[in-house]
C-alpha positions in Angstrom: 130.0 -17.0 124.0 131.4 -20.5 124.7 132.7 -22.4 121.8 130.1 -25.2 122.2 127.3 -22.7 121.9 128.9 -21.0 118.9 129.2 -24.4 117.2 125.6 -25.2 117.8 124.6 -21.7 116.6 126.5 -22.2 113.3 125.0 -25.7 112.8 121.5 -24.4 113.3 122.1 -21.4 111.1 123.5 -23.5 108.3 120.6 -25.9 108.6 118.0 -23.2 108.5 119.7 -21.4 105.6 119.9 -24.7 103.6 116.3 -25.4 104.3 115.4 -21.9 103.0 117.5 -22.6 99.9 115.8 -26.0 99.3 112.3 -24.4 99.7 113.3 -21.6 97.2 114.6 -24.2 94.7 111.4 -26.3 95.2 109.2 -23.3 94.7 111.0 -22.2 91.5 111.0 -25.8 90.2 107.4 -26.7 91.0 105.7 -23.3 90.5 107.9 -21.6 88.0 105.2 -20.1 85.8 103.0 -18.9 88.7 106.0 -17.2 90.4 107.0 -15.7 87.1 103.5 -14.3 86.5 103.5 -12.8 90.0 106.9 -11.1 89.5 106.0 -9.8 86.1 103.1 -7.9 87.6 105.6 -5.8 89.5 108.7 -5.8 87.2 109.2 -6.0 83.4 111.2 -9.2 83.3 111.7 -11.7 80.5 111.8 -15.4 81.3 115.6 -15.7 80.8 116.2 -12.7 83.1 113.8 -14.1 85.7 115.6 -17.5 85.6 119.0 -15.8 85.8 118.1 -13.7 88.7 116.8 -16.7 90.7 119.7 -18.9 89.7 122.2 -16.1 90.7 120.3 -15.5 94.0 120.5 -19.1 94.9 124.2 -19.2 94.0 124.9 -16.2 96.2 122.9 -17.7 99.1 124.9 -21.0 98.8 128.2 -19.1 98.7 127.1 -17.1 101.7 126.2 -20.2 103.7 129.6 -21.7 102.9 131.5 -18.6 103.8 129.6 -17.4 106.8 128.3 -20.7 108.4 130.3 -23.7 107.3 133.8 -22.3 107.1 133.8 -20.9 110.7 132.2 -24.1 111.9 134.9 -26.2 110.2 137.6 -24.0 111.7 136.1 -24.3 115.2 135.8 -28.1 114.8 139.5 -28.3 113.7 140.8 -26.0 116.4 138.7 -27.1 119.3 
């Protein structure tokens, strides 16, 4: 794969992943109680556990985006 295409792929991948992260954050912020009720139908979760799981999941996603999309993109931009 040519370097230019790889850079474009990493840019688009980072953009789509950040869009997903913002939608997730918005859903949890705006519809917290409804999502909590939906999840407690399936799992026995307390409110603090539910919040911690979503906060941790968002943190993992953000770290994944940084490590798997933005770091290789930065390296390619510096080297080429």
